[in-house]
All heavy atoms as an XYZ file, in Angstrom:
843
protein
N     -14.107      6.600      2.786
C     -13.174      5.965      1.913
C     -13.862      5.443      0.643
O     -13.321      5.559     -0.415
C     -12.468      4.846      2.665
C     -11.078      4.671      2.269
S     -10.068      3.458      3.132
C     -10.533      3.474      4.809
N     -15.035      4.853      0.796
C     -15.760      4.341     -0.352
C     -16.127      5.448     -1.352
O     -16.057      5.265     -2.522
C     -17.012      3.635      0.130
O     -17.717      3.114     -0.948
N     -16.472      6.631     -0.797
C     -16.820      7.720     -1.664
C     -15.614      8.130     -2.501
O     -15.764      8.423     -3.696
C     -17.277      8.931     -0.814
C     -17.641     10.146     -1.636
C     -18.062     11.313     -0.761
O     -18.647     11.111      0.280
O     -17.741     12.474     -1.152
N     -14.440      8.083     -1.920
C     -13.205      8.404     -2.611
C     -12.988      7.401     -3.733
O     -12.650      7.799     -4.855
C     -12.038      8.397     -1.618
S     -10.435      8.773     -2.380
N     -13.187      6.106     -3.461
C     -13.039      5.099     -4.471
C     -14.061      5.307     -5.584
O     -13.723      5.163     -6.761
C     -13.220      3.724     -3.866
C     -12.070      3.207     -2.986
C     -12.402      1.905     -2.359
C     -10.787      3.120     -3.789
N     -15.306      5.559     -5.205
C     -16.354      5.752     -6.195
C     -16.042      6.877     -7.141
O     -16.315      6.812     -8.362
C     -17.678      6.028     -5.523
C     -18.240      4.801     -4.801
O     -17.827      3.702     -5.127
O     -19.083      5.003     -3.916
N     -15.427      7.937     -6.618
C     -15.173      9.122     -7.433
C     -13.853      8.995     -8.204
O     -13.792      9.324     -9.381
C     -15.128     10.349     -6.507
C     -14.782     11.650     -7.285
C     -14.650     12.852     -6.409
N     -15.939     13.088     -5.753
C     -16.069     13.744     -4.589
N     -14.974     14.187     -4.004
N     -17.242     13.946     -4.055
N     -12.809      8.543     -7.531
C     -11.479      8.667     -8.146
C     -10.996      7.418     -8.908
O     -10.258      7.586     -9.898
C     -10.431      9.065     -7.063
C     -10.733     10.379     -6.467
N     -10.692     11.560     -7.187
C     -11.123     10.730     -5.214
C     -11.026     12.575     -6.416
N     -11.301     12.080     -5.205
N     -11.358      6.234     -8.484
C     -10.869      5.050     -9.204
C     -11.339      5.043    -10.615
O     -10.507      4.834    -11.544
C     -11.279      3.786     -8.419
C     -10.726      2.466     -9.039
C      -9.219      2.464     -9.043
C     -11.225      1.268     -8.257
N     -12.620      5.254    -10.934
C     -13.051      5.284    -12.344
C     -12.342      6.367    -13.156
O     -11.954      6.146    -14.329
C     -14.533      5.554    -12.270
C     -14.961      5.066    -10.943
C     -13.803      5.333    -10.020
N     -12.078      7.498    -12.520
C     -11.380      8.597    -13.204
C      -9.947      8.195    -13.572
O      -9.469      8.463    -14.666
C     -11.411      9.843    -12.336
C     -10.961     11.094    -13.021
C     -11.226     12.302    -12.169
N     -10.639     12.219    -10.839
C      -9.468     12.754    -10.505
N      -8.730     13.405    -11.364
N      -9.010     12.640     -9.268
N      -9.260      7.524    -12.623
C      -7.901      7.063    -12.888
C      -7.886      5.995    -14.016
O      -7.045      6.045    -14.917
C      -7.287      6.447    -11.647
C      -6.969      7.454    -10.532
C      -6.559      6.684     -9.272
C      -5.813      8.390    -10.952
N      -8.814      5.115    -13.973
C      -8.953      4.086    -15.048
C      -9.216      4.714    -16.396
O      -8.669      4.287    -17.427
C      -9.973      3.065    -14.653
C      -9.616      2.197    -13.473
C     -10.820      1.404    -12.996
C      -8.403      1.311    -13.718
N     -10.099      5.734    -16.442
C     -10.396      6.416    -17.696
C      -9.182      7.082    -18.307
O      -9.080      7.272    -19.513
C     -11.483      7.452    -17.507
C     -12.879      6.831    -17.294
O     -13.044      5.630    -17.569
O     -13.786      7.544    -16.809
N      -8.255      7.482    -17.426
C      -7.001      8.099    -17.884
C      -5.917      7.115    -18.238
O      -4.798      7.517    -18.516
C      -6.512      9.081    -16.814
C      -7.389     10.256    -16.621
C      -6.833     11.218    -15.652
N      -7.684     12.396    -15.551
C      -7.343     13.462    -14.873
N      -6.197     13.543    -14.239
N      -8.193     14.508    -14.849
N      -6.232      5.814    -18.155
C      -5.269      4.793    -18.559
C      -4.390      4.308    -17.462
O      -3.398      3.589    -17.724
N      -4.711      4.567    -16.213
C      -3.927      4.088    -15.082
C      -3.903      2.567    -15.101
O      -4.946      1.922    -15.293
C      -4.528      4.634    -13.782
S      -3.728      4.056    -12.320
N      -2.741      1.972    -14.877
C      -2.617      0.510    -14.866
C      -2.191     -0.008    -13.488
O      -2.102     -1.232    -13.318
C      -1.628      0.021    -15.910
O      -0.347      0.583    -15.643
C      -2.081      0.411    -17.321
N      -1.911      0.892    -12.553
C      -1.498      0.453    -11.209
C      -1.900      1.493    -10.207
O      -1.923      2.681    -10.481
C       0.005      0.246    -11.192
N      -2.229      1.010     -8.968
C      -2.582      1.859     -7.856
C      -1.709      1.425     -6.656
O      -1.727      0.244     -6.284
C      -4.098      1.727     -7.522
C      -4.397      2.569     -6.255
C      -4.949      2.232     -8.682
N      -1.060      2.360     -6.055
C      -0.314      2.107     -4.822
C      -1.023      2.847     -3.696
O      -1.176      4.052     -3.777
C       1.187      2.575     -4.917
C       1.838      1.827     -6.067
C       1.903      2.346     -3.586
C       3.268      2.328     -6.333
N      -1.491      2.108     -2.722
C      -2.331      2.635     -1.667
C      -1.501      2.892     -0.403
O      -0.502      2.253     -0.155
C      -3.465      1.681     -1.322
S      -4.531      1.367     -2.746
N      -1.924      3.866      0.391
C      -1.189      4.214      1.601
C      -1.291      3.219      2.720
O      -0.487      3.272      3.660
C      -1.712      5.602      2.131
O      -3.123      5.512      2.415
N      -2.222      2.307      2.637
C      -2.331      1.216      3.603
C      -3.052      0.032      3.029
O      -3.778      0.177      1.995
C      -2.917      1.694      4.929
C      -4.242      2.360      4.821
N      -5.405      1.658      4.816
C      -4.534      3.647      4.674
C      -6.415      2.542      4.688
N      -5.903      3.755      4.606
N      -2.884     -1.120      3.625
C      -3.470     -2.361      3.086
C      -4.952     -2.408      3.093
O      -5.604     -2.995      2.234
C      -2.881     -3.571      3.867
C      -1.446     -3.809      3.567
O      -0.938     -3.447      2.471
O      -0.741     -4.348      4.458
N      -5.617     -1.785      4.068
C      -7.087     -1.819      4.122
C      -7.637     -1.048      2.937
O      -8.592     -1.517      2.288
C      -7.591     -1.175      5.477
C      -7.109     -2.039      6.673
C      -9.137     -1.131      5.479
C      -7.573     -3.496      6.691
N      -7.068      0.075      2.600
C      -7.496      0.799      1.401
C      -7.290     -0.020      0.164
O      -8.129     -0.077     -0.703
C      -6.785      2.160      1.312
C      -7.099      3.036      0.099
C      -8.577      3.348      0.004
C      -6.281      4.295      0.135
N      -6.142     -0.661      0.094
C      -5.870     -1.524     -1.128
C      -6.850     -2.670     -1.194
O      -7.304     -3.011     -2.278
C      -4.398     -2.090     -1.036
N      -7.225     -3.234     -0.050
C      -8.217     -4.275     -0.049
C      -9.555     -3.762     -0.535
O     -10.269     -4.399     -1.333
C      -8.399     -4.868      1.359
C      -9.364     -5.978      1.451
N     -10.433     -5.980      2.313
C      -9.439     -7.149      0.776
C     -11.121     -7.062      2.130
N     -10.542     -7.799      1.228
N      -9.933     -2.550     -0.138
C     -11.166     -1.941     -0.652
C     -11.125     -1.690     -2.149
O     -12.100     -1.847     -2.831
C     -11.456     -0.641      0.138
C     -11.845     -0.909      1.567
S     -12.224      0.606      2.458
C     -13.744      1.076      1.639
N      -9.909     -1.319     -2.647
C      -9.769     -1.182     -4.085
C      -9.979     -2.493     -4.805
O     -10.692     -2.582     -5.804
C      -8.334     -0.600     -4.465
C      -8.095     -0.679     -5.954
C      -8.204      0.809     -3.989
N      -9.477     -3.612     -4.225
C      -9.709     -4.938     -4.799
C     -11.203     -5.239     -4.854
O     -11.727     -5.718     -5.866
C      -8.999     -6.010     -3.994
C      -7.486     -6.080     -4.044
C      -6.984     -7.197     -3.152
C      -6.979     -6.258     -5.472
N     -11.916     -4.949     -3.771
C     -13.353     -5.233     -3.725
C     -14.102     -4.348     -4.703
O     -14.937     -4.886     -5.480
C     -13.880     -4.956     -2.270
C     -13.322     -6.014     -1.353
C     -15.442     -4.963     -2.255
C     -13.586     -5.734      0.149
N     -13.739     -3.096     -4.798
C     -14.370     -2.184     -5.728
C     -14.123     -2.594     -7.182
O     -15.063     -2.521     -8.011
C     -13.920     -0.754     -5.437
C     -14.816      0.301     -5.964
N     -16.034      0.558     -5.417
C     -14.662      1.168     -7.014
C     -16.605      1.532     -6.070
N     -15.790      1.933     -7.031
N     -12.911     -3.027     -7.440
C     -12.621     -3.484     -8.833
C     -13.458     -4.729     -9.150
O     -13.979     -4.813    -10.275
C     -11.142     -3.842     -8.956
S     -10.043     -2.404     -9.053
N     -13.657     -5.604     -8.214
C     -14.499     -6.776     -8.444
C     -15.914     -6.333     -8.755
O     -16.555     -6.905     -9.650
N     -16.442     -5.339     -8.023
C     -17.776     -4.825     -8.250
C     -17.929     -4.181     -9.643
O     -19.001     -4.255    -10.256
C     -18.198     -3.875     -7.178
C     -18.334     -4.508     -5.802
C     -18.480     -3.474     -4.666
O     -18.296     -2.247     -4.914
O     -18.770     -3.892     -3.546
N     -16.846     -3.559    -10.073
C     -16.894     -2.898    -11.409
C     -16.511     -3.784    -12.563
O     -16.529     -3.363    -13.714
C     -15.929     -1.676    -11.389
C     -16.282     -0.505    -10.442
C     -15.154      0.491    -10.418
C     -17.585      0.127    -10.864
N     -16.122     -5.034    -12.251
C     -15.731     -5.950    -13.301
C     -14.318     -5.690    -13.848
O     -14.019     -6.065    -14.959
N     -13.527     -5.060    -13.047
C     -12.123     -4.730    -13.427
C     -11.230     -5.881    -12.938
O     -11.136     -6.133    -11.784
C     -11.671     -3.387    -12.824
C     -12.553     -2.270    -13.372
C     -10.184     -3.146    -13.159
C     -12.422     -0.986    -12.592
N     -10.564     -6.542    -13.865
C      -9.704     -7.684    -13.558
C      -8.387     -7.206    -12.898
O      -7.661     -6.403    -13.491
C      -9.422     -8.481    -14.793
N      -8.102     -7.755    -11.717
C      -6.850     -7.509    -11.016
C      -6.091     -8.803    -11.029
O      -6.659     -9.826    -10.596
C      -7.083     -7.017     -9.595
C      -5.773     -6.910     -8.833
C      -7.856     -5.695     -9.541
N      -4.894     -8.887    -11.538
C      -4.020     -7.827    -12.038
C      -4.008     -7.628    -13.520
O      -3.172     -6.849    -13.998
C      -2.654     -8.360    -11.553
C      -2.741     -9.823    -11.772
C      -4.176    -10.153    -11.422
N      -4.848     -8.300    -14.242
C      -4.830     -8.167    -15.708
C      -5.031     -6.760    -16.223
O      -4.315     -6.338    -17.131
C      -5.870     -9.132    -16.338
C      -5.585    -10.617    -16.113
C      -6.019    -11.112    -14.766
O      -6.720    -10.376    -14.021
O      -5.679    -12.243    -14.398
N      -5.953     -6.028    -15.621
C      -6.282     -4.656    -16.026
C      -5.618     -3.643    -15.102
O      -5.206     -2.562    -15.511
C      -7.806     -4.483    -16.066
C      -8.312     -3.058    -16.185
C      -7.947     -2.426    -17.527
N      -8.446     -1.055    -17.648
C      -7.825      0.006    -17.240
N      -6.639     -0.116    -16.646
N      -8.320      1.216    -17.392
N      -5.555     -3.982    -13.799
C      -5.037     -3.001    -12.841
C      -4.253     -3.742    -11.731
O      -4.732     -4.752    -11.204
C      -6.218     -2.277    -12.142
C      -5.848     -1.170    -11.141
C      -5.262      0.032    -11.855
C      -7.041     -0.784    -10.318
N      -3.016     -3.293    -11.508
C      -2.210     -3.819    -10.414
C      -2.503     -2.989     -9.166
O      -2.697     -1.782     -9.252
C      -0.714     -3.737    -10.739
O      -0.392     -4.594    -11.759
N      -2.570     -3.651     -8.015
C      -2.850     -2.999     -6.738
C      -1.819     -3.399     -5.705
O      -1.540     -4.550     -5.546
C      -4.279     -3.335     -6.237
C      -4.572     -2.659     -4.939
C      -5.335     -3.003     -7.276
N      -1.259     -2.367     -5.075
C      -0.269     -2.591     -4.018
C      -0.686     -1.825     -2.757
O      -1.105     -0.663     -2.854
C       1.132     -2.097     -4.462
C       1.585     -2.884     -5.712
C       2.171     -2.263     -3.325
C       2.887     -2.387     -6.261
N      -0.564     -2.486     -1.619
C      -0.842     -1.846     -0.327
C       0.417     -1.465      0.368
O       1.538     -1.480     -0.168
N       0.289     -1.124      1.649
C       1.454     -0.762      2.468
C       1.205     -1.199      3.906
O       0.148     -0.830      4.490
C       1.667      0.795      2.451
C       2.985      1.215      2.958
C       4.020      1.413      2.099
C       3.212      1.364      4.321
C       5.294      1.822      2.581
C       4.433      1.777      4.823
C       5.464      1.983      3.934
N       2.025     -1.980      4.498
C       2.069     -2.408      5.872
C       2.244     -3.943      5.987
O       2.722     -4.435      7.003
C       0.834     -2.074      6.697
C       0.795     -0.594      7.092
O       1.907     -0.030      7.219
O      -0.289     -0.077      7.264
N       1.789     -4.720      5.019
C       1.812     -6.164      5.076
C       1.102     -6.753      6.316
O       1.649     -7.529      7.077
C       3.245     -6.724      5.003
C       3.277     -8.220      4.658
O       2.279     -8.704      4.033
O       4.232     -8.873      5.063
N      -0.134     -6.335      6.483
C      -0.935     -6.898      7.580
C      -1.349     -8.329      7.166
O      -1.338     -8.678      6.001
C      -2.169     -6.030      7.873
C      -3.116     -5.940      6.674
C      -1.752     -4.660      8.372
C      -4.402     -5.196      6.984
N      -1.629     -9.199      8.128
C      -1.946    -10.599      7.814
C      -3.058    -10.785      6.784
O      -3.035    -11.754      5.998
C      -2.352    -11.195      9.188
C      -1.625    -10.348     10.163
C      -1.606     -8.955      9.585
N      -4.021     -9.882      6.700
C      -5.087     -9.993      5.759
C      -4.600    -10.124      4.298
O      -5.261    -10.761      3.486
C      -6.021     -8.703      5.833
C      -7.065     -8.508      4.798
C      -8.218     -9.496      5.039
C      -7.583     -7.098      4.801
N      -3.461     -9.577      3.986
C      -2.943     -9.513      2.600
C      -2.882    -10.898      1.960
O      -3.113    -11.054      0.774
C      -1.583     -8.864      2.531
S      -1.624     -7.131      2.995
N      -2.524    -11.900      2.719
C      -2.354    -13.255      2.176
C      -3.764    -13.854      1.805
O      -3.777    -14.828      1.063
C      -1.712    -14.141      3.232
C      -0.237    -13.821      3.408
C       0.400    -14.727      4.460
N       1.446    -14.033      5.137
C       1.325    -13.355      6.264
N       0.185    -13.301      6.914
N       2.332    -12.709      6.808
N      -4.817    -13.346      2.387
C      -6.116    -13.988      2.189
C      -7.097    -13.258      1.317
O      -8.206    -13.717      1.161
C      -6.724    -14.240      3.592
C      -5.767    -15.009      4.497
C      -5.101    -14.340      5.536
C      -5.508    -16.328      4.286
C      -4.185    -15.033      6.353
C      -4.625    -17.024      5.067
C      -3.988    -16.387      6.113
O      -3.075    -17.088      6.889
N      -6.693    -12.110      0.759
C      -7.573    -11.393     -0.166
C      -7.589    -12.126     -1.488
O      -6.753    -13.028     -1.735
C      -7.117     -9.923     -0.395
O      -5.795     -9.953     -0.949
C      -7.110     -9.156      0.929
N      -8.546    -11.788     -2.319
C      -8.614    -12.393     -3.659
C      -8.551    -11.296     -4.707
O      -9.468    -10.504     -4.764
C      -9.897    -13.208     -3.865
O      -9.984    -14.210     -2.824
C      -9.968    -13.885     -5.194
N      -7.462    -11.194     -5.455
C      -6.220    -12.001     -5.353
C      -5.425    -11.564     -4.147
O      -5.684    -10.498     -3.550
C      -5.475    -11.640     -6.648
C      -5.959    -10.263     -7.017
C      -7.428    -10.234     -6.568
N      -4.450    -12.388     -3.749
C      -3.650    -12.058     -2.534
C      -2.925    -10.713     -2.875
O      -2.485    -10.450     -3.983
C      -2.654    -13.121     -2.235
O      -1.803    -13.406     -3.316
N      -2.900     -9.860     -1.843
C      -2.461     -8.470     -2.051
C      -0.955     -8.282     -1.935
O      -0.329     -8.652     -0.931
C      -3.141     -7.578     -0.986
C      -2.890     -6.078     -1.041
C      -3.402     -5.502     -2.361
C      -3.578     -5.390      0.121
N      -0.369     -7.716     -2.968
C       1.034     -7.287     -2.937
C       1.114     -6.055     -2.015
O       0.172     -5.270     -1.965
C       1.530     -6.947     -4.321
O       1.489     -8.083     -5.128
N       2.212     -5.905     -1.300
C       2.291     -4.826     -0.318
C       3.758     -4.473     -0.094
O       4.666     -5.145     -0.487
C       1.653     -5.284      0.989
O       1.571     -4.209      1.897
C       2.316     -6.465      1.623
N       3.937     -3.380      0.603
C       5.278     -2.911      1.036
C       5.387     -3.211      2.535
O       4.506     -2.844      3.292
C       5.443     -1.376      0.800
C       5.186     -0.968     -0.636
C       6.862     -0.956      1.239
C       6.173     -1.496     -1.658
N       6.435     -3.906      2.884
C       6.672     -4.281      4.288
C       7.835     -3.484      4.857
O       8.874     -3.357      4.243
C       6.983     -5.779      4.385
C       7.298     -6.235      5.801
C       7.839     -7.635      5.855
N       6.828     -8.586      5.390
C       7.166     -9.800      4.918
N       8.416    -10.203      4.863
N       6.215    -10.607      4.490
N       7.628     -2.930      6.038
C       8.688     -2.310      6.826
C       8.947     -3.187      8.074
O       8.038     -3.761      8.599
C       8.319     -0.915      7.309
C       8.261      0.106      6.183
C       8.007      1.460      6.815
O       8.926      2.229      6.956
N       6.779      1.783      7.164
N      10.198     -3.238      8.479
C      10.522     -3.903      9.743
C       9.932     -3.138     10.897
O      10.384     -2.045     11.213
C      12.031     -4.046      9.857
C      12.475     -4.858     11.065
O      11.815     -4.766     12.112
O      13.511     -5.514     10.927
N       8.932     -3.707     11.536
C       8.247     -2.976     12.616
C       9.135     -2.706     13.837
O       8.991     -1.683     14.488
C       6.989     -3.727     13.034
C       5.905     -3.636     11.981
C       4.610     -4.349     12.405
N       3.558     -4.152     11.474
C       3.269     -4.909     10.455
N       3.957     -5.977     10.253
N       2.276     -4.610      9.667
N      10.070     -3.608     14.074
C      10.989     -3.374     15.217
C      11.875     -2.214     14.919
O      12.081     -1.329     15.746
C      11.868     -4.639     15.437
O      10.999     -5.741     15.749
C      12.817     -4.456     16.593
N      12.400     -2.125     13.700
C      13.251     -0.972     13.297
C      12.432      0.324     13.293
O      12.928      1.367     13.663
C      13.920     -1.207     11.969
C      15.012     -2.261     11.979
C      16.119     -1.942     13.014
O      16.637     -0.809     13.002
O      16.406     -2.854     13.810
N      11.190      0.257     12.872
C      10.300      1.418     12.874
C      10.125      1.918     14.321
O      10.217      3.142     14.579
C       8.971      1.068     12.236
C       7.937      2.153     12.145
C       8.442      3.290     11.252
C       6.640      1.620     11.581
N       9.907      1.007     15.268
C       9.754      1.346     16.649
C      11.007      1.974     17.206
O      11.006      2.954     17.912
N      12.170      1.366     16.908
C      13.433      1.907     17.366
C      13.682      3.310     16.823
O      14.132      4.197     17.556
C      14.578      0.997     16.935
C      14.652     -0.324     17.709
C      15.789     -1.151     17.171
C      15.873     -2.501     17.825
N      16.951     -3.367     17.297
N      13.357      3.510     15.548
C      13.554      4.833     14.948
C      12.621      5.875     15.585
O      13.037      7.010     15.819
C      13.289      4.757     13.427
O      14.235      3.932     12.821
N      11.393      5.488     15.858
C      10.486      6.391     16.552
C      10.973      6.765     17.931
O      10.938      7.922     18.350
C       9.089      5.794     16.653
N      11.501      5.786     18.658
C      12.028      6.021     20.003
C      13.247      6.966     19.916
O      13.330      7.911     20.673
C      12.422      4.723     20.672
C      13.052      4.930     22.015
C      12.290      5.204     23.130
C      14.431      4.885     22.152
C      12.894      5.410     24.365
C      15.029      5.087     23.377
C      14.297      5.368     24.508
N      14.121      6.700     18.948
C      15.285      7.553     18.778
C      14.904      8.999     18.419
O      15.419      9.936     19.014
C      16.199      6.937     17.668
C      17.343      7.849     17.343
C      18.454      7.977     18.166
C      17.386      8.536     16.115
C      19.517      8.771     17.854
C      18.483      9.361     15.776
C      19.531      9.464     16.648
O      20.588     10.278     16.341
N      13.961      9.163     17.501
C      13.490     10.482     17.093
C      12.858     11.242     18.312
O      13.126     12.409     18.523
C      12.517     10.406     15.944
N      12.014     10.555     19.070
C      11.401     11.141     20.221
C      12.446     11.503     21.289
O      12.410     12.634     21.862
C      10.351     10.216     20.801
C       9.582     10.744     22.020
C       8.824     12.011     21.677
C       8.596      9.675     22.531
N      13.379     10.652     21.516
C      14.438     10.919     22.480
C      15.287     12.143     22.110
O      15.582     12.979     22.915
C      15.394      9.711     22.651
O      14.708      8.616     23.159
N      15.579     12.214     20.793
C      16.336     13.345     20.296
C      15.537     14.683     20.457
O      16.069     15.698     20.833
C      16.732     13.153     18.834
S      18.027     11.934     18.672
N      14.262     14.579     20.168
C      13.430     15.783     20.260
C      13.358     16.237     21.725
O      13.405     17.438     21.999
C      12.033     15.479     19.719
C      11.175     16.725     19.688
C       9.863     16.502     18.947
O       9.471     15.404     18.680
N       9.192     17.601     18.618
N      13.170     15.280     22.670
C      13.086     15.666     24.072
C      14.405     16.225     24.556
O      14.383     17.144     25.416
C      12.705     14.436     24.892
C      11.278     13.903     24.734
C      11.084     12.602     25.441
C      10.272     14.961     25.216
N      15.501     15.756     24.024
C      16.820     16.257     24.404
C      17.217     17.481     23.601
O      18.329     17.999     23.758
C      17.875     15.155     24.261
N      16.353     17.899     22.695
C      16.619     19.053     21.787
C      17.919     18.805     20.979
O      18.676     19.720     20.807
C      16.656     20.334     22.553
C      15.319     20.651     23.188
C      15.317     21.964     23.950
O      16.344     22.589     24.178
N      14.128     22.387     24.278
N      18.103     17.544     20.552
C      19.205     17.199     19.713
C      18.745     17.020     18.300
O      17.840     16.196     18.009
C      19.822     15.857     20.209
O      20.156     15.957     21.598
C      21.066     15.459     19.377
N      19.284     17.750     17.355
C      18.824     17.633     15.965
C      19.259     16.284     15.359
O      20.315     15.771     15.656
C      19.484     18.819     15.257
C      20.652     19.156     16.091
C      20.310     18.769     17.495
N      18.408     15.770     14.481
C      18.766     14.577     13.731
C      18.543     14.937     12.256
O      17.600     15.682     11.924
C      17.929     13.348     14.105
C      16.421     13.617     14.044
C      18.321     12.817     15.458
C      15.553     12.394     14.314
N      19.377     14.438     11.405
C      19.258     14.810      9.998
C      18.339     13.852      9.230
O      17.461     14.279      8.559
C      20.627     14.889      9.349
O      21.286     13.614      9.432
N      18.600     12.604      9.347
C      17.844     11.654      8.569
C      17.704     10.322      9.305
O      18.633      9.844      9.930
C      18.603     11.321      7.221
O      18.766     12.554      6.517
C      17.797     10.392      6.340
N      16.528      9.712      9.152
C      16.320      8.326      9.594
C      15.923      7.560      8.355
O      14.978      7.947      7.649
C      15.221      8.242     10.622
C      15.513      8.823     11.999
C      14.262      8.754     12.887
C      16.691      8.110     12.671
N      16.598      6.480      8.034
C      16.335      5.738      6.844
C      15.824      4.349      7.239
O      16.497      3.627      7.936
C      17.609      5.598      6.005
C      17.486      4.798      4.703
C      16.468      5.377      3.779
C      18.843      4.644      4.048
N      14.625      4.052      6.759
C      14.056      2.734      6.994
C      13.990      2.017      5.646
O      13.590      2.583      4.636
C      12.624      2.825      7.574
C      12.521      3.439      8.968
C      11.084      3.625      9.352
C      13.225      2.542      9.966
N      14.418      0.771      5.627
C      14.398      0.001      4.415
C      13.047     -0.738      4.315
O      12.609     -1.301      5.302
C      15.564     -0.985      4.360
C      16.889     -0.287      4.344
N      17.431      0.214      3.222
C      17.745     -0.033      5.390
C      18.574      0.755      3.522
N      18.779      0.669      4.800
N      12.464     -0.705      3.152
C      11.195     -1.381      2.920
C      11.396     -2.456      1.915
O      12.366     -2.469      1.120
C      10.146     -0.380      2.412
N      10.459     -3.417      1.893
C      10.583     -4.576      1.018
C       9.266     -4.794      0.266
O       8.190     -4.774      0.928
C      10.934     -5.805      1.853
C      10.930     -7.113      1.125
C      11.174     -8.302      2.051
O      11.171     -8.136      3.290
O      11.343     -9.388      1.497
N       9.300     -4.937     -1.018
C       8.083     -5.253     -1.782
C       7.805     -6.755     -1.635
O       8.640     -7.578     -1.920
C       8.299     -4.902     -3.284
C       7.146     -5.343     -4.203
C       5.880     -4.595     -3.862
C       7.575     -5.103     -5.675
N       6.591     -7.019     -1.187
C       6.141     -8.394     -1.042
C       5.220     -8.644     -2.252
O       4.074     -8.132     -2.268
C       5.392     -8.597      0.301
C       6.238     -8.168      1.493
C       4.943    -10.029      0.418
C       7.561     -8.871      1.617
N       5.716     -9.389     -3.200
C       4.939     -9.638     -4.454
C       3.994    -10.853     -4.225
O       4.443    -11.922     -3.930
C       5.881     -9.924     -5.597
C       6.698     -8.712     -5.994
C       7.532     -8.965     -7.226
O       6.978     -9.446     -8.207
O       8.751     -8.681     -7.154
N       2.713    -10.500     -4.396
C       1.725    -11.555     -4.338
C       0.953    -11.511     -5.705
O       1.531    -11.163     -6.735
C       0.823    -11.396     -3.134
C       1.598    -11.611     -1.828
C       0.704    -11.770     -0.628
N       1.440    -12.012      0.604
C       1.729    -11.077      1.483
N       1.309     -9.835      1.307
N       2.437    -11.351      2.566
N      -0.316    -11.845     -5.684
C      -1.063    -11.996     -6.947
C      -1.763    -10.752     -7.458
O      -2.402    -10.831     -8.492
C      -2.093    -13.100     -6.754
C      -1.447    -14.441     -6.456
O      -0.312    -14.682     -6.930
O      -2.021    -15.270     -5.742
N      -1.668     -9.615     -6.764
C      -2.422     -8.439     -7.205
C      -1.641     -7.521     -8.164
O      -2.080     -6.430     -8.507
C      -2.909     -7.641     -5.996
O      -1.799     -7.082     -5.292
N      -0.429     -7.962     -8.543
C       0.331     -7.160     -9.498
C       0.662     -8.005    -10.742
O       0.878     -9.194    -10.621
C       1.620     -6.547     -8.914
C       2.516     -7.631     -8.286
C       1.300     -5.503     -7.886
C       3.847     -7.088     -7.790
N       0.621     -7.322    -11.888
C       0.896     -8.022    -13.158
C       2.050     -7.322    -13.865
O       2.600     -6.354    -13.368
N       2.404     -7.856    -15.020
C       3.495     -7.217    -15.788
C       3.125     -5.831    -16.225
O       1.980     -5.510    -16.406
C       3.697     -8.156    -16.967
C       2.399     -8.942    -17.065
C       1.774     -8.973    -15.686
N       4.166     -4.993    -16.398
C       3.984     -3.614    -16.894
C       3.496     -3.741    -18.303
O       4.045     -4.446    -19.168
C       5.322     -2.846    -16.787
C       5.129     -1.471    -17.375
C       5.774     -2.789    -15.334
N       2.440     -2.935    -18.606
C       1.891     -2.930    -19.986
C       2.329     -1.735    -20.700
O       2.702     -0.755    -20.245
C       0.405     -3.094    -19.973
O      -0.188     -2.165    -19.084
């Protein structure tokens, strides 16, 4: 993961990227750390958003903005999808609602 950050984060910044949305909060936390090492101000220069809203998000510096899904609904949907697959019953769509949890790692659009 660190190799990916070393290679791709500077390239994105060179292209004028002002925000990064990560596939999970641990990766987003690593982006925060890497930005600190490079002297990149978050959120003044780069906004960072994670995904999952793990407890760590509240304690990073700056606190990490993230996307939260209702874990109970996620589990119910997974059970429903698995049950349908075992019964060979097609399902068309499962829709999960997500919520943006705004903390200190995002700034205004520039």
